[in-house]
N, C-alpha and C positions, 0 to 999 in steps of 0.2 A: 398397585398398578401392575398389569400383566403385559407380557410382550417384551421383545428386545428393544434396546435403545442404542443410539449412536451419539458420540460426542465429537464436536469439532472445536479445535483451539487455534486461534490466530494470534501469534505472538509477534509484537512489533517492538520498535525502539523506545516507545513511550508507554505503551499499555499492552495488556494481553487480555483477550476476551474469549470466553468459552460458552458453548451452547449445547444443549442436549435435546434430542428429539427422536421420534419413532420413524418407522419406515414409510408411514403415510405422509410425512412432511410436517407433522405437528410438532413445533418447537415448544418445549415445555418450560425451560428455565434458561437463564443466562447468568454468567458471573464475570467479574472484572478484576484484573490484577495489574501489577506494575510491569515494567519492561522485562522482556524475556530474551533480548538479543544476546546471543552467546559471546559477542565481542565486548559486552558491557558487564555481564554478570558471570559468576562461576556456575559450573554444572550442579553443584550442591544447592545453590540458590534457585536454579531453574527447577530442580527436583522438588524443592519445597513449594515453589510457586504453582507448578502443575498439579501437584497433589492437593494443594489448598483449593484450587479451582474445581477439580473433580469432586472433592468433598462437598463444596458448596452446592454443586449441581445435584449430587445425590441427596443431600439434605433437603433441598428445595422440592425435589420430586418424590422423596420418600422411597427411593429404590436402593438396591445394593449394587456394588460393583459387578457382581455376577450377572446382573440384568443388562449390562452394557456389552455390546458385541464388539465394537471397534472404537478406539480413540484416535482420531487423526489430528496430530499436532503439526501445524504449519508454522514454523518458527523462523524469525529473522536470524540470519547468521548461520542457518543450517543448510547452506547451499551444497556443500560437498559431503561425500560419504564419511569422511573423517569426523566432521562436526556432528553428523547424525549419529554416528556410533558412540560418541561421547554421551549423548542423551540416552541412548539405549543402555549403555553401561551403568548410568546413574540409577536405572530401574532394575538392575539385575536381581535384587533381593525383594522386588515388589511384584504383587500380582497384576499390577498395571501393565507390566512388560508384555505379557501374552496378548494384550489387546491393543498395544501401541504401534502406531505407524507414524514415522517422522519424515517430513519433507520441508523444503523451503516455503516461506510465506508467499513466495511468488506463485506457487501452484494454487494456493487458496484464492489469490486475487484473480487468477485466470478462470478458475472454476466458478467464481461469482459472476463472471460475464458469460460463461458458456454452459452453465449448469452442469459442470463436471466433465464436459467434453473437451477434446483437444482443440488447440487454436493458438493464437498469437496474442501476447500481452504487451502493451506499451505503457510503461510507468513514467509519469512525470510528477514526482513528488519532490522530496528533498534531493533525491538523486534521479537519474534517468537511465532506463534500460529497455531493450526489447527482449522478450523471452518467448520462445516457441516450444510447443510440445506436440509431438506427432508420432504415434505408434511406438511409444516408449523412448523415442529419441528427442533430445532437446537441442536448442541452439540459443545463444545469447549474443546480443550486439550492444555495445556500450556497457554502462555500469562499472566504469573503472574508478569510481570514487572521486571525491572533490579535488584531490591533488592532481590527478591525471586525466580527468574527464568530467562526466556529469553535465555535459552541454545539453540544454533542453530541460533542465531541472529548475525547481524553485530556488535552489542555491545559485544557479547560473543567472536567473532573473534578478535576484537580489544583489548579486555581485555587480552586474552591469549597471543597476540603478545606483548603487553606492559609488561606483567608478564615475558615473556621470556627475555626481555631486562633487567629487574630488577634482574632476577635470574643469568644472565650472569655477571652482576655487582657484586652480592653477591659472586659468585664463582670465581671472578677475571678471567673470561674467555674473550677472545677478542670478540667483537661484530661482527656478520655477517653483510653483506651489507644491508639487509632489516632492520635490527635492527638499524643500523646507520641512515638509511633513516627516521626511526621513530623519532629519535632525531632531525633531520633536520626539519621534519614536524612540530614538536612542538617548533622549534627555540630554542633548548637548546643544551648545549655542552656535558653534562654528564647525565647518567641515573638517578642519584639521584635528578636532577633538574626536572625530569618528575613529581614527586610527587606534587610539588607546582603548576606546570603548569596545571595538570589535576584537582586537587582539587580546584583550584581557578577559574576554568572555569565557565562561567555563565550557561553552559549546558554540564556537564561532560559526560552524556550519548552520546550526539552527538559527543563530542570531541574524546571519546574513539572509537566510531563506525567509525569515519573518517579514522582510521588506516587500516581498512579492505582492502582498495584498494592497499596499499603498500604490504601487505601479499600476496594478489592474484597475483600481478605483479611478485612476486618472486616465485610463485608456481612451475614453470617448472624447476627452477635452484637450489632451496634450499630445502633440505630435512626437515628442521625444519618448514619452511613455509608450506610445503606440509602436514606435520603432524598436524599442527594447523588447517588447512583447513579441513582435514579428521576428526578431533575431533569435529568440528562444524557440519559437515555433518552427523556424527554419531548421534549427539544429535537430528537432524531433523528426521533421520530415526527412532530413538526411540520414537519421538512424534507420528509418523505414526503407529508404533507398538502399542502404547497405544490406538490409535483411531481405529485400524484396524477392530475390530468387528462392528463398527458403520459406516464404510465407504461403500457406495453403489458401488459395483464392476462394475456396468453397466455404471457408469459415471466417467469422468476423475477427477484426482486430479489436481487442478489448482495451479501452482507455481507462487507466487507473491512476490514482494519485491526487494529491491536493490541488494541483493546477487545474486538472480537469473538473474538479468540484466547483470551480468558479465558472459561472455561466458564460461570462464574456470570453474567457480564454477558450472554453470548450466550443462555443459557437463559431468563433473566428477560426480555431484550428480545424474543426470539422469541415468548414467551407473550403479551406485550403487543401485539406487532406483529400476531399472528394474530387477537387479539381486536378490535383497532382496524380492521384491513384484511382481513376474511375472504376477499376475492376476490383477494388477492395471496399469492404464495408466496415465502418467503425461503430462501436457501440459503448455506452457506459453501463456498468452493472446496476441493477436495481436492488441488489442485495449486497451484504457486506462480505469481506474476506472471511469472517468467522463462519458465516453460513456456507461460504465456499468450502471451508474445511469440513463442515458437517456433510456436505454433498460428497466430498471425496471419501469420507467414512462410509457412506452408503455405497459408493462405487466400489470400495474395497470388497464389499460383499455382493457385488453384482446386482444391486437393487435398482430397478428401473426408476428413473425420475420422470414420471409421466406428467402431462399437463395438470391433472388434478393435484398431484404432489407439489408441483411448482406453485400452484395457487395457494395451497395450504401453507407452504413455507413462507410465502410473501405475507399472507394474512397474519400468521402467528409471529413472524419476525417484527412486524410493525408494532405489535402489542408489547414485545419484549425490549425493543430498541431503547425505549425511554429509561429502562432500568440501568443501562450501562453507559449512557452518554454523560 
């Protein structure tokens, strides 16, 4: 295979996915690994993980590292320069270093919605945050973590739902159907057993967030479930209000995260968003954060992402997506 190639890596809290492609947008191979969040693994483990992913891509495409122009690693936990430097330091003795560019995974999520251009990102996943990038300057609103913030997140939604179960128990009120499903989800028989189940979990935030789906499934039929969802959406709208003066109105607000992947949540939120902020446009990415990292690799070399390149990326990504799901 001739010609230069570019690698994008999107590292998250549960999995890390890498993709390799050429400057025409043809994605040639994908590879998947475990969590690469620096708060959860050592830099040595991260070094091994990234090298393994690169090796897989090179093996699948039959090329050498010398054929790769840029490796853009968008990693969870690499928000600050100190964390980014730790990753660079891990590769000091590796030929990968000369090709490596490290940024937060937030940048890849934004690029997935803007095709590498600047803009504003609203994340509603396990956590919640607004991130903006404009002319090398960034701003953040929210994202204070589950102890101090994360209103508008899947964690927030799950916590409100579990609280509703506990309040019904305190008030000696019968449980609604979705509240009973929460008990079943945790494999307990009564609300008071939820306490032990949640607090003894190895990952309480993920356990609480997992309840979101039950509430969203009940949205159409249950007024309390609907009220909980609206409370969470209102928190997201308040994040936008806090960031409003810093948002570039000429660019879209990219909606990213697990809550927005739910059609009911997305449609309801988009309706309220458009009503509250008629001068802003919201959109959901049609490509993944991994492809966003690949786009950023192209942008590092000032390669134009034209409409034909976008079409090729979308076509070839659909073919690869099944390999890593």
